[in-house]
C-alpha positions as CSV (number, residue, x, y, z in Angstrom):
1,M,-36.1,10.7,-10.2
2,S,-38.9,10.2,-7.6
3,E,-38.9,12.6,-4.6
4,Y,-39.5,10.5,-1.4
5,R,-40.9,12.1,1.7
6,I,-42.4,11.0,5.1
7,V,-46.1,11.4,5.5
8,R,-48.5,10.5,8.3
9,Y,-51.4,8.4,7.3
10,K,-53.9,6.7,9.7
11,N,-51.7,7.3,12.7
12,K,-48.7,5.6,11.1
13,F,-45.7,7.0,9.2
14,Y,-45.3,6.2,5.5
15,V,-42.9,6.9,2.7
16,S,-44.7,8.7,-0.1
17,W,-43.8,9.5,-3.7
18,S,-45.3,10.1,-7.1
19,E,-45.0,7.5,-9.9
20,Q,-46.7,7.9,-13.3
21,G,-49.1,10.5,-11.9
22,K,-50.2,8.4,-9.0
23,T,-49.3,8.6,-5.3
24,R,-47.5,5.6,-3.9
25,R,-47.0,4.8,-0.2
26,V,-45.0,2.3,1.8
27,S,-45.6,1.9,5.5
28,L,-42.7,2.4,7.8
29,R,-44.6,0.4,10.4
30,T,-44.1,2.8,13.3
31,D,-45.9,5.8,14.9
32,D,-42.7,7.1,16.4
33,R,-41.3,10.1,14.5
34,R,-37.7,9.4,15.4
35,E,-37.9,5.8,14.4
36,A,-39.7,6.7,11.3
37,G,-36.8,9.0,10.3
38,R,-34.3,6.2,10.8
39,R,-36.3,3.7,8.8
40,F,-36.8,6.4,6.1
41,E,-33.1,6.8,5.7
42,K,-32.7,3.0,5.5
43,F,-35.4,2.9,2.8
44,K,-33.7,5.5,0.6
45,K,-30.4,3.7,1.0
46,E,-32.0,0.5,-0.2
47,I,-33.7,2.2,-3.1
48,N,-30.6,4.0,-4.3
49,R,-28.2,1.1,-3.8
50,P,-25.9,0.6,-6.8
51,E,-26.5,-2.4,-9.0
52,A,-23.2,-4.1,-8.2
53,T,-23.7,-6.4,-5.3
54,S,-21.2,-9.3,-5.6
55,L,-17.8,-8.9,-4.0
56,P,-15.9,-9.2,-7.4
57,E,-18.1,-6.4,-8.8
58,I,-17.7,-4.2,-5.8
59,W,-13.9,-4.8,-5.8
60,Q,-13.8,-3.7,-9.4
61,E,-15.7,-0.5,-8.7
62,C,-13.5,0.4,-5.8
63,E,-10.3,-0.3,-7.7
64,A,-11.6,1.8,-10.7
65,E,-12.3,4.8,-8.4
66,Y,-8.8,4.5,-6.8
67,R,-7.2,4.2,-10.2
68,A,-9.1,7.2,-11.6
69,T,-7.8,9.4,-8.7
70,G,-4.2,8.2,-9.2
71,R,-3.9,6.4,-5.9
72,V,-1.1,3.8,-5.8
73,T,-3.5,1.6,-3.7
74,A,-5.2,0.6,-7.0
75,D,-2.4,-1.6,-8.0
76,R,-2.3,-3.2,-4.5
77,L,-6.0,-3.8,-4.7
78,Y,-5.5,-5.6,-8.0
79,Y,-2.9,-8.0,-6.7
80,A,-4.7,-8.5,-3.4
81,W,-7.9,-9.6,-5.1
82,K,-5.9,-12.2,-7.2
83,A,-4.9,-13.7,-3.8
84,L,-8.3,-13.3,-2.1
85,A,-10.5,-14.4,-5.0
86,P,-10.3,-18.2,-4.4
87,T,-11.6,-17.8,-0.9
88,F,-14.0,-14.9,-1.2
89,E,-15.2,-14.8,-4.8
90,H,-18.6,-16.5,-4.0
91,V,-19.1,-15.1,-0.5
92,D,-21.7,-12.4,0.0
93,P,-19.8,-9.3,1.1
94,E,-22.1,-8.8,4.1
95,D,-21.7,-12.4,5.2
96,I,-17.9,-12.5,5.4
97,S,-17.1,-14.3,8.7
98,Q,-14.1,-15.0,10.8
99,E,-14.1,-18.6,9.5
100,D,-13.7,-17.2,5.9
101,C,-10.7,-15.1,7.0
102,L,-9.1,-18.1,8.8
103,R,-9.8,-20.3,5.8
104,H,-7.9,-17.8,3.6
105,Q,-5.0,-17.6,6.1
106,T,-4.7,-21.4,6.2
107,R,-4.8,-21.7,2.4
108,R,-2.2,-19.0,1.9
109,R,0.1,-20.4,4.6
110,A,-0.1,-23.8,2.8
111,D,1.2,-22.0,-0.3
112,G,4.2,-20.7,1.6
113,V,3.0,-17.1,1.9
114,M,4.4,-15.0,4.8
115,D,2.0,-13.9,7.5
116,S,2.8,-10.3,6.8
117,T,1.5,-10.7,3.2
118,I,-1.7,-12.5,4.4
119,H,-2.2,-9.7,6.9
120,A,-1.9,-7.1,4.1
121,E,-4.4,-9.0,1.9
122,L,-7.0,-9.0,4.6
123,R,-6.5,-5.3,5.3
124,H,-7.3,-4.6,1.7
125,L,-10.4,-6.7,2.0
126,R,-11.4,-4.6,5.0
127,L,-10.7,-1.4,3.0
128,V,-13.0,-2.5,0.2
129,V,-16.0,-3.6,2.3
130,R,-15.8,-0.3,4.3
131,W,-15.7,1.5,0.9
132,A,-18.8,-0.5,-0.2
133,D,-20.6,0.5,3.0
134,T,-19.8,4.1,2.6
135,H,-20.9,4.1,-1.1
136,G,-24.1,2.2,-0.4
137,Y,-23.3,-1.1,-2.1
138,I,-24.0,-3.0,1.1
139,E,-26.0,-2.2,4.2
140,R,-23.2,-2.8,6.6
141,A,-19.5,-3.6,6.5
142,P,-18.7,-6.9,8.2
143,H,-15.9,-7.3,10.7
144,I,-12.8,-8.6,8.9
145,F,-10.8,-10.8,11.2
146,L,-7.1,-10.1,10.9
147,P,-4.4,-12.5,12.2
148,E,-2.0,-11.1,14.8
149,T,0.3,-8.4,13.4
150,P,3.6,-10.1,12.6
151,E,6.7,-8.8,14.1
152,P,8.6,-6.4,11.7
153,R,11.4,-8.0,9.8
154,D,14.8,-7.1,11.1
155,R,16.8,-8.5,8.2
156,Y,19.2,-6.0,6.7
157,L,22.4,-6.4,4.7
158,T,26.0,-5.8,5.8
159,R,28.1,-3.9,3.4
160,S,29.9,-7.0,2.3
161,E,26.5,-8.7,1.6
162,A,25.3,-5.7,-0.4
163,L,28.4,-5.7,-2.6
164,R,28.1,-9.5,-3.1
165,L,24.4,-9.0,-4.1
166,I,25.3,-6.3,-6.6
167,D,27.9,-8.6,-8.1
168,C,25.4,-11.4,-8.5
169,C,22.8,-9.3,-10.4
170,A,22.8,-11.0,-13.8
171,T,21.3,-8.0,-15.7
172,P,22.2,-4.3,-15.8
173,H,18.7,-3.1,-14.9
174,V,18.5,-5.3,-11.7
175,R,22.0,-4.2,-10.7
176,L,21.1,-0.5,-11.3
177,F,17.9,-0.9,-9.3
178,T,19.8,-2.5,-6.4
179,Q,22.4,0.3,-6.4
180,I,19.7,3.0,-6.4
181,A,17.7,1.3,-3.6
182,L,20.8,0.9,-1.4
183,Q,22.0,4.5,-2.0
184,T,18.7,6.4,-1.8
185,A,16.5,4.3,0.5
186,A,13.7,4.7,-2.0
187,R,10.8,2.3,-2.4
188,K,10.7,-0.3,-5.2
189,T,7.8,1.4,-7.0
190,A,9.4,4.8,-6.7
191,I,12.6,3.6,-8.4
192,L,10.8,1.8,-11.2
193,E,8.7,4.9,-11.9
194,L,11.7,7.2,-11.9
195,T,12.2,9.1,-15.2
196,W,15.4,10.9,-16.2
197,D,13.8,14.3,-16.1
198,R,13.7,13.9,-12.3
199,V,17.4,13.1,-12.0
200,D,19.0,16.5,-11.5
201,F,22.7,16.3,-12.0
202,A,23.1,20.1,-11.6
203,R,21.6,20.0,-8.1
204,N,22.9,16.5,-7.5
205,Q,19.5,15.1,-6.4
206,I,16.8,12.7,-7.4
207,D,13.1,13.6,-7.1
208,F,11.1,10.5,-6.3
209,V,8.0,12.4,-5.3
210,L,6.0,12.2,-8.6
211,F,3.1,14.4,-7.5
212,T,-0.1,13.3,-9.2
213,G,-2.8,15.1,-7.3
214,R,-1.9,13.4,-4.0
215,R,1.4,12.7,-2.4
216,R,2.7,9.1,-2.8
217,K,3.7,7.2,0.3
218,G,7.3,7.4,1.5
219,R,8.8,9.5,-1.3
220,A,11.3,12.2,-1.0
221,V,13.9,14.3,-2.9
222,V,17.2,12.7,-2.1
223,P,20.8,13.8,-2.7
224,M,23.0,11.4,-4.8
225,P,26.1,9.9,-3.2
226,K,29.2,10.3,-5.4
227,S,29.4,6.7,-6.6
228,L,25.7,6.6,-7.5
229,R,26.0,9.9,-9.4
230,Q,28.8,8.5,-11.5
231,T,26.9,5.3,-12.1
232,L,23.9,7.3,-13.3
233,L,26.0,9.5,-15.5
234,D,27.5,6.4,-17.2
235,V,24.0,4.9,-17.8
236,R,22.7,8.2,-19.1
237,R,25.6,8.5,-21.5
238,D,25.0,5.1,-22.9
239,A,21.2,5.7,-23.3
240,P,20.7,9.4,-23.9
241,E,17.2,9.0,-25.4
242,A,15.8,6.8,-22.6
243,T,12.8,7.9,-20.6
244,W,12.9,5.5,-17.6
245,V,16.0,5.2,-15.5
246,V,15.5,1.5,-14.9
247,E,14.6,0.0,-18.2
248,Y,15.0,-3.2,-20.1
249,G,15.2,-3.3,-23.9
250,G,14.1,0.3,-24.1
251,N,10.9,-0.4,-22.1
252,R,9.9,0.4,-18.5
253,V,10.4,-2.4,-16.0
254,I,7.2,-3.2,-14.1
255,D,8.8,-5.4,-11.4
256,V,12.2,-6.9,-10.5
257,K,10.9,-9.4,-7.8
258,K,11.8,-12.6,-9.6
259,A,15.1,-11.4,-11.1
260,F,16.1,-9.9,-7.7
261,Q,15.3,-13.2,-5.9
262,R,17.6,-15.1,-8.3
263,A,20.4,-12.6,-7.5
264,V,19.8,-13.2,-3.8
265,E,20.0,-16.9,-4.3
266,R,23.3,-16.6,-6.3
267,A,24.7,-14.4,-3.5
268,K,23.7,-17.1,-1.0
269,L,22.1,-14.5,1.3
270,E,20.4,-16.1,4.3
271,G,17.0,-15.0,5.7
272,H,14.2,-13.3,3.9
273,V,15.7,-10.7,1.6
274,T,13.4,-8.8,-0.7
275,P,13.7,-5.5,-2.6
276,H,12.2,-3.7,0.5
277,T,15.1,-5.1,2.5
278,L,17.3,-2.7,0.6
279,R,15.4,0.3,1.9
280,H,15.5,-1.0,5.4
281,T,19.3,-1.6,5.0
282,A,19.9,2.0,3.8
283,A,18.0,3.3,6.9
284,V,20.0,1.1,9.2
285,W,23.3,2.2,7.7
286,M,22.4,5.8,8.2
287,A,21.4,5.2,11.8
288,E,24.6,3.2,12.5
289,D,26.6,6.1,11.1
290,G,25.0,8.4,13.7
291,A,22.7,10.4,11.4
292,L,19.9,12.4,13.1
293,M,16.6,10.7,13.1
294,S,14.9,13.8,11.5
295,K,17.3,13.6,8.6
296,I,16.8,9.8,8.1
297,A,13.0,10.5,8.2
298,A,13.5,13.1,5.4
299,V,15.4,10.6,3.2
300,L,12.7,7.9,3.8
301,G,9.9,10.3,3.1
302,H,8.3,9.8,6.6
303,K,5.9,12.6,7.5
304,D,6.5,12.0,11.2
305,S,10.0,11.4,12.5
306,Q,8.6,9.6,15.5
307,I,8.0,6.6,13.1
308,T,11.7,6.7,12.2
309,Q,12.7,7.0,15.8
310,R,10.6,4.0,16.8
311,V,12.1,1.7,14.2
312,Y,15.7,2.9,13.8
313,A,16.8,4.6,17.0
314,R,18.0,1.2,18.4
315,Y,20.6,1.1,15.5
316,S,22.1,4.4,16.4
317,P,25.3,4.1,18.5
318,S,24.5,7.2,20.6
319,S,20.8,6.5,21.1
320,L,21.2,5.0,24.6
321,G,24.8,5.9,25.4
322,D,24.0,8.8,27.8
323,V,21.6,6.5,29.7
324,V,23.8,3.5,30.2
325,S,26.7,5.7,31.3
326,A,24.8,6.1,34.6
327,L,25.2,2.3,35.1
328,E,29.0,2.4,35.3
329,L,30.4,0.7,38.5
């Protein structure tokens, strides 16, 4: 590999290197040493720039790196690109504009996609172009225009709605998923990745953490309520050789989104109800029961209980009681 250096030649600064026994020079077109240093760094970045330059190629490289390091973001990048490709596939990564982002937003809204999902897709685009800038694939990362952050969804289930939903689950694996989600507040991916060796009946707890070199988002070791423990004991007795807790035909279940949505429709639940609604529901139930925010945070796997406080304190019956008591007439 050539060794590049700055040299002064005829009162100008040049980049100099040796190639096939001969000295080569390229002018930096300045006699100012500081400016020459800046242009020299830019020159080296251009020379050493990876071959992948199109956005699909860069996206593939970024996803591959994330997958190799075991980051759950790799799967999110895969699905985000499927949604983004029709808009951005032929756009130069350095030329992405606000108009491109708005065009993507308009197209996805026309497909009936929620603003929160569109926002997440464009955040992943921002992540990738910044990664490309850091790794030298592009000279600069463009500004990715994001629509206004949508208000957090406030839909959660009452206990009667939850029981109706469980009754409307047509298959055992969706029913089991729903019960685990409601009684542990675990994320969908954490439940679908759960293996029986992390269900500890002796200690009466479930380990959702699955440490693979870096901690996965929002995962915790959670105690089992009595009814869930009995359900899991029954399932384990019927499938003693199974590896995955939630399985179908002896195989791991990758997603329950479509089957879960059919159960929601059969239960005639109004509003936007998704698998993540079950996690939100569990947290609301704990808050309504007067649980400490620090304990709710531990169950949810939040590193900072202030996040839990900000979202769920309003559901706690005692959160503002001592304040409004001063308003008695």
